[in-house]
C-alpha positions as CSV (number, residue, x, y, z in Angstrom):
1,M,79.0,167.2,100.3
2,A,79.9,170.7,99.3
3,R,82.5,172.4,101.5
4,G,81.8,175.9,102.7
5,P,84.4,178.7,102.2
6,T,87.5,178.3,104.3
7,S,89.3,181.3,106.1
8,G,92.9,181.6,105.7
9,P,95.2,182.7,108.6
10,A,94.3,185.8,110.4
11,P,96.0,189.0,109.0
12,T,99.3,190.1,111.0
13,C,101.0,193.4,111.4
14,A,104.9,193.3,111.0
15,I,106.8,195.4,113.3
16,G,110.6,195.8,112.4
17,V,113.0,197.9,114.4
18,M,115.7,199.3,112.3
19,A,118.7,197.4,113.4
20,K,122.4,198.2,113.3
21,A,124.9,195.9,114.5
22,P,126.2,197.3,118.1
23,R,129.9,197.9,117.4
24,S,132.4,200.2,119.2
25,G,133.0,203.4,117.2
26,R,130.0,203.0,115.1
27,S,127.0,202.7,117.5
28,K,125.3,205.6,119.2
29,T,128.5,207.9,118.7
30,R,126.3,211.0,119.3
31,L,126.4,209.8,123.0
32,C,130.1,210.1,123.2
33,P,130.7,212.0,125.5
34,P,129.4,211.4,128.3
35,L,129.9,207.7,127.1
36,T,133.0,205.9,125.8
37,L,132.7,204.2,122.5
38,D,132.5,200.8,124.2
39,D,129.7,201.8,126.3
40,A,127.7,203.4,123.7
41,A,128.0,200.1,121.8
42,A,126.9,198.2,124.8
43,L,124.0,200.5,125.2
44,S,123.0,200.0,121.4
45,A,123.0,196.4,122.1
46,A,120.8,196.8,125.1
47,F,118.5,199.0,123.1
48,L,118.0,196.3,120.5
49,R,117.3,193.6,123.0
50,D,114.7,195.6,124.8
51,T,112.9,196.9,121.9
52,T,112.5,193.5,120.2
53,A,111.3,192.1,123.5
54,N,108.9,194.9,123.7
55,I,107.6,194.0,120.4
56,Q,107.3,190.3,121.6
57,E,105.3,191.4,124.5
58,A,103.1,193.6,122.4
59,A,102.5,190.3,120.2
60,R,101.0,188.5,123.2
61,A,97.9,191.1,123.0
62,A,97.8,191.7,119.2
63,P,98.6,189.7,116.0
64,I,102.0,191.1,115.5
65,A,105.1,189.6,113.8
66,A,108.6,191.0,115.2
67,Y,111.3,191.9,112.8
68,A,114.9,193.6,112.9
69,A,115.5,195.4,109.7
70,F,119.2,195.0,109.4
71,A,122.2,196.2,107.3
72,P,124.6,195.6,105.6
73,P,124.2,192.3,104.1
74,G,126.2,189.5,105.8
75,A,125.7,191.2,109.2
76,E,123.2,188.7,110.6
77,A,125.6,187.2,112.9
78,L,126.4,190.5,114.6
79,V,122.7,191.3,114.9
80,I,121.0,188.1,116.0
81,P,122.8,187.7,119.4
82,H,121.1,191.0,120.3
83,L,117.5,190.1,119.5
84,A,114.8,188.8,121.6
85,R,114.0,185.0,120.7
86,G,111.5,184.8,117.9
87,T,112.4,187.9,115.9
88,D,113.0,187.5,112.3
89,L,115.3,189.4,109.7
90,V,114.7,191.4,106.7
91,L,117.5,193.2,104.8
92,A,117.3,197.1,104.9
93,D,120.5,198.4,103.2
94,G,119.0,200.8,101.0
95,S,119.4,198.6,97.8
96,V,115.7,199.3,96.4
97,T,115.9,200.2,92.7
98,T,112.3,201.6,92.5
99,A,112.5,204.6,94.9
100,A,112.7,207.8,92.7
101,Q,113.7,210.7,94.9
102,V,114.2,208.5,98.0
103,E,117.6,208.9,99.4
104,G,119.8,208.0,102.3
105,F,117.9,206.4,105.1
106,G,114.7,206.4,103.4
107,R,115.7,203.8,101.2
108,C,116.3,201.5,104.1
109,L,113.0,202.6,105.7
110,L,111.2,201.7,102.4
111,Q,113.0,198.6,101.8
112,A,112.2,197.3,105.3
113,V,108.5,198.2,104.7
114,Q,108.5,196.4,101.3
115,G,110.3,193.4,102.6
116,M,108.0,192.7,105.5
117,L,104.9,193.1,103.3
118,A,106.5,190.7,100.8
119,H,106.3,188.1,103.6
120,G,102.5,188.3,103.5
121,H,101.7,190.7,106.5
122,A,98.7,192.8,106.0
123,A,100.6,195.9,107.4
124,A,104.3,196.7,108.3
125,C,105.6,199.1,110.6
126,V,109.2,200.5,110.9
127,L,110.4,201.4,114.3
128,S,113.2,203.3,115.8
129,S,116.0,201.6,117.5
130,D,116.4,204.6,119.9
131,I,113.1,204.3,122.0
132,P,113.9,201.2,124.6
133,T,111.1,202.6,126.9
134,L,108.4,203.1,124.3
135,P,105.1,202.0,125.9
136,T,104.0,198.4,124.7
137,R,100.4,199.7,124.4
138,L,101.5,202.1,121.6
139,L,102.7,199.1,119.5
140,I,99.6,197.3,120.1
141,Q,97.5,200.4,119.2
142,A,99.6,200.6,116.1
143,A,99.0,197.1,114.9
144,R,95.1,197.2,115.9
145,I,94.7,200.4,113.9
146,L,96.4,199.2,110.9
147,L,94.6,195.9,110.8
148,E,91.2,197.6,110.6
149,P,89.5,197.7,107.1
150,G,90.2,200.6,105.2
151,E,93.4,202.3,103.8
152,R,95.4,204.4,106.3
153,G,98.9,204.9,108.0
154,V,100.1,205.1,111.4
155,F,102.5,207.6,112.7
156,G,104.2,208.4,116.1
157,A,106.3,211.5,116.3
158,C,109.2,212.1,118.6
159,D,109.7,215.4,120.5
160,D,112.8,216.2,118.3
161,G,111.1,216.5,115.4
162,G,111.5,212.8,113.9
163,Y,109.3,209.9,114.4
164,Y,109.7,206.6,116.1
165,I,107.1,204.5,114.0
166,L,105.5,204.6,110.7
167,G,102.9,201.9,109.8
168,L,101.6,201.2,106.3
169,K,99.5,198.9,104.4
170,Q,101.3,199.7,101.4
171,A,104.7,200.6,100.6
172,H,103.9,204.3,99.5
173,A,107.4,205.5,98.3
174,R,106.4,209.2,98.3
175,L,106.2,208.9,102.1
176,F,110.1,208.6,102.2
177,A,110.9,211.0,99.3
178,D,112.5,214.5,99.4
179,I,113.1,214.2,103.2
180,A,116.1,215.8,105.0
181,W,116.9,212.9,107.3
182,S,118.4,213.3,110.9
183,T,116.8,216.8,111.1
184,D,113.9,218.3,113.0
185,T,112.0,218.6,109.9
186,V,111.5,214.8,109.1
187,A,108.1,214.4,110.9
188,E,106.4,217.3,109.5
189,A,107.8,216.5,106.1
190,T,106.4,213.1,106.4
191,R,102.9,214.5,107.3
192,A,103.0,216.6,104.2
193,R,103.8,213.8,102.0
194,A,100.9,211.8,103.4
195,R,98.8,214.8,102.7
196,E,99.9,214.9,98.9
197,I,99.1,211.4,98.3
198,G,95.8,211.4,100.3
199,L,96.7,209.0,102.9
200,D,95.0,209.2,106.3
201,L,97.9,209.2,108.8
202,V,96.7,208.1,112.4
203,E,99.0,209.8,115.0
204,L,99.9,208.0,118.2
205,E,101.1,209.6,121.3
206,P,104.5,211.3,120.8
207,W,107.5,209.6,122.5
208,Y,111.2,210.5,123.1
209,D,114.3,208.8,121.6
210,V,117.8,208.6,123.0
211,D,120.2,210.0,120.6
212,D,122.4,212.7,122.6
213,A,123.5,213.5,126.2
214,A,120.2,215.5,127.3
215,S,117.9,212.5,126.3
216,L,120.5,210.0,127.9
217,A,120.0,211.9,131.1
218,R,116.1,211.9,130.5
219,L,116.2,207.9,130.1
220,A,118.2,207.7,133.3
221,A,115.8,209.6,135.3
222,D,112.5,208.3,133.6
223,R,110.6,205.4,134.8
224,T,107.5,205.5,132.7
225,G,106.9,203.2,129.7
226,Y,108.4,199.8,128.8
227,A,110.6,198.5,131.8
228,A,113.6,197.9,129.4
229,P,115.6,195.7,131.7
230,A,118.4,195.3,129.4
231,T,118.9,198.9,129.0
232,R,118.5,199.5,132.9
233,S,121.1,196.9,133.5
234,V,123.6,199.0,131.3
235,L,122.7,202.3,132.8
236,A,123.2,200.8,136.5
237,R,126.7,199.4,135.7
238,L,127.8,202.9,134.0
239,A,126.5,204.6,137.1
240,R,128.5,202.3,139.5
241,A,131.5,203.0,137.2
242,S,131.2,206.7,137.4
243,E,131.0,206.5,141.4
244,L,134.4,205.0,141.3
245,V,135.8,207.8,139.1
246,P,137.3,210.8,141.0
247,A,135.8,214.1,140.1
């Protein structure tokens, strides 16, 4: 008897947080002051824990696979303890060799997208590690948009001119080319690159990242978005410690 066509596994969207191993003196140093180097590293670890847990929470409502895009090679043991269970790893050290005009952090982002797509996912998102309170619904929305038929990207801007998420179905290197990273022009330059290649870039609700004293204060006061329990625990400890220090 002839068999009918069989369907393969349902398509999935990979979401990978750009993960740097939390180390004193090398993590979130723009938060020092007001934080000490050790406290900044502890907060960095909490951000990773909460962000990967948030991705796992989103995966309960949409076909999402959680990743941490890490660097340098060999740093797995320094990153894994700070990730939610079920988070896979993909290397993003900028060692891609087919990225003309893509420099600096852009090479890491491109490599992360390439690596996740190479694992067989229908789409891949790179996600900031500085957004512990990002609403889970935005991750779900990103995945659902990308998994609809047709070519498109997903983009979420930050209010400092950067972006917190970029999702693609193909690794378009041009989106990462000729970008002045760590400036307030990143989001607009990325939009311009998308227009150049004719890519429909669906924009999500803006959110804020935490990378300086002002945004840290905003995080401490904010009670919207994802609950971020690990981050809240570190902030509570820091607040208690500051109360013990004489003015």
